[in-house]
Legacy VTK file of the C-alpha trace (Angstrom):
# vtk DataFile Version 3.0
C-alpha trace
ASCII
DATASET POLYDATA
POINTS 79 float
0.000 0.000 0.000
1.105 3.576 -0.587
1.989 5.523 2.527
3.486 9.019 2.727
6.991 9.068 4.139
9.362 11.931 4.806
12.285 9.514 4.748
11.404 8.426 1.238
11.257 12.044 0.086
14.690 12.677 1.569
16.116 9.627 -0.237
14.631 10.784 -3.549
15.990 14.305 -2.984
19.440 12.834 -2.297
19.352 10.894 -5.585
18.074 14.007 -7.368
20.964 16.124 -6.096
23.834 13.659 -6.621
24.616 14.627 -10.243
24.549 18.314 -9.294
27.185 17.569 -6.666
29.422 15.805 -9.180
28.510 12.354 -7.847
27.381 9.452 -10.027
23.636 9.125 -10.513
21.773 6.266 -8.885
18.581 4.571 -10.080
15.346 5.578 -8.371
12.232 3.472 -8.774
9.034 4.926 -7.348
5.741 3.060 -7.176
2.494 4.838 -6.442
-0.982 3.369 -6.035
-3.419 5.393 -8.126
-6.177 7.226 -6.211
-4.974 5.874 -2.839
-4.551 9.325 -1.252
-7.110 12.091 -1.738
-4.366 14.698 -2.302
-2.627 12.542 -4.906
1.131 12.206 -5.346
3.239 15.240 -4.455
4.024 17.659 -7.250
7.709 17.451 -6.320
7.774 13.764 -7.254
5.536 14.150 -10.322
7.743 17.005 -11.517
10.978 15.004 -11.721
11.862 14.391 -15.351
14.334 12.083 -17.084
16.341 15.192 -18.027
16.853 15.969 -14.344
17.350 12.420 -13.064
18.042 10.078 -15.961
17.594 6.930 -13.885
14.256 7.975 -12.312
11.217 5.773 -12.935
7.745 6.659 -11.647
5.214 3.896 -12.024
1.580 4.301 -11.043
-0.388 1.114 -10.458
-4.038 0.275 -9.811
-3.775 -2.859 -7.685
-0.813 -4.371 -5.791
-0.535 -7.226 -8.295
0.295 -4.644 -10.987
3.132 -3.283 -8.839
4.440 -6.797 -8.248
4.421 -7.462 -11.997
6.338 -4.260 -12.687
8.966 -5.076 -10.047
9.426 -8.602 -11.447
9.806 -7.226 -14.972
12.338 -4.636 -13.854
14.415 -7.102 -11.838
14.320 -9.527 -14.761
16.000 -6.875 -16.946
18.798 -6.500 -14.385
19.632 -10.201 -14.221
LINES 1 80
79 0 1 2 3 4 5 6 7 8 9 10 11 12 13 14 15 16 17 18 19 20 21 22 23 24 25 26 27 28 29 30 31 32 33 34 35 36 37 38 39 40 41 42 43 44 45 46 47 48 49 50 51 52 53 54 55 56 57 58 59 60 61 62 63 64 65 66 67 68 69 70 71 72 73 74 75 76 77 78
């Protein structure tokens, strides 16, 4: 289930800033359950583009099984 987390936001911000600090970029995979929160996903997260963080992936899913399928597909590409 989707749950807001300040720690997660800090981790994403860290990944976002790394290239600007001359550090290598790191992959960021974000999963968000559609319509779970009435206020929707934060505009900070929705506003991150591939130009800013080339290894950033935002995936919205409807049901947890969809998220599981996406994770399996992604991990399959790594192996």
